[in-house]
N, C-alpha and C positions, 0 to 999 in steps of 0.2 A: 050311264056307264062311265062317262068322262068325269062326272061328279064323284062317283065312288073312287075312281083312281086318284083324283085330286085330293079327296079326303084322306085316303090311305097314305099318299105321299106326305101330306101335311102332318099326319100323326107320326109317321116315321121321322120326319124332320124334328118335331117337338121332342120325341123320345131321344134322338141322338143328341140334341142340344142339352137336354136335361142330364144325360150321362156324361157329356164331355166337359161340363162346367162343374168343378168341384165346389162344394159349399163349405162353409165353416164347420158345419156338423160333420162333413166327410173328413175334414182335416183333423178334427178332434178325435174321431173314431180311429183314424190312422195312427195318431199318437198313442192312443190307449192300447194299441196292439203291440207296441214296442215294450219288450220286457227284458230287463237286465238281471241276471242271476249271478250272485257272487257267493262263492263258497270257499272253504279252506282248501289249501293244496291237497291233492290226492297222494297218499303215500302207501307204500306196501309195508308189511310188518318188518321186513329187514332193513328198510330205509332209516328208521329212527328207533332208537331204544332209549330207555330211561338212563342208561349208564353212558351214553355217548357224550363225548366232550371233544373240544378242538384239540386238546393235548393228546387224547387217544388217537385221533385222526392223524396227527403229525407223526406219532410213534409208529402207527401201522404203515404209513406212507414210507417212512424211513426204512422200516423192515422190508417192505416190498422192493424198494430200490436196492437195498443191500443184497437181497436174494438175486435180483437181476444181474448185479455185478459179480457175485461170487459163485453162483450156482448155474453152470451152463445148461443143465437139464431143466431147471426151472425157467430160465430165459427161453429155451427152445419151446417148452410147453406153452408159455405165455405168447410167444410169437405165433404159434399154431392157432391158439385160441382167438387171439385178437385179429390176426391177419388172414387166417385160413379161409374165411368165407368171402373174402374180397375177390371178385372175378376180374375186375379191370386190372390189366397188368401194371399200368403206371401207378395206380393207387396201392396195389399190393406191394410193389417195390418200395414205395414211399413208406408204407406201414412197417415193412421189415427193416428199412434203413433207420427208422426211429429208434430201434433197439441197439444200433451200433454204438451209441453213447455208453452202453452198459457192458460192453465187452471188456474183459480184463486185459 
């Protein structure tokens, strides 16, 4: 009985030692599991169009800012759209204050 117990303990010790010491084959297997995938940026159809240009972007930005300055209804609608979902009072106030530059 003592011999069986000793044999069992020796086998357990050998198994633990074998699993605790990484071999070079284990290291190579670990390196093979690493995979890097690179792909093009993901865009939606509205993000990019064939007719897009930096000049067009500048023109649209200027038009947007002109509407914010000259059209109170447009400014109010944009304030509601951009700040309406913000529940934190401090952040909401900061968002609303960012439109103060466009008041006439």
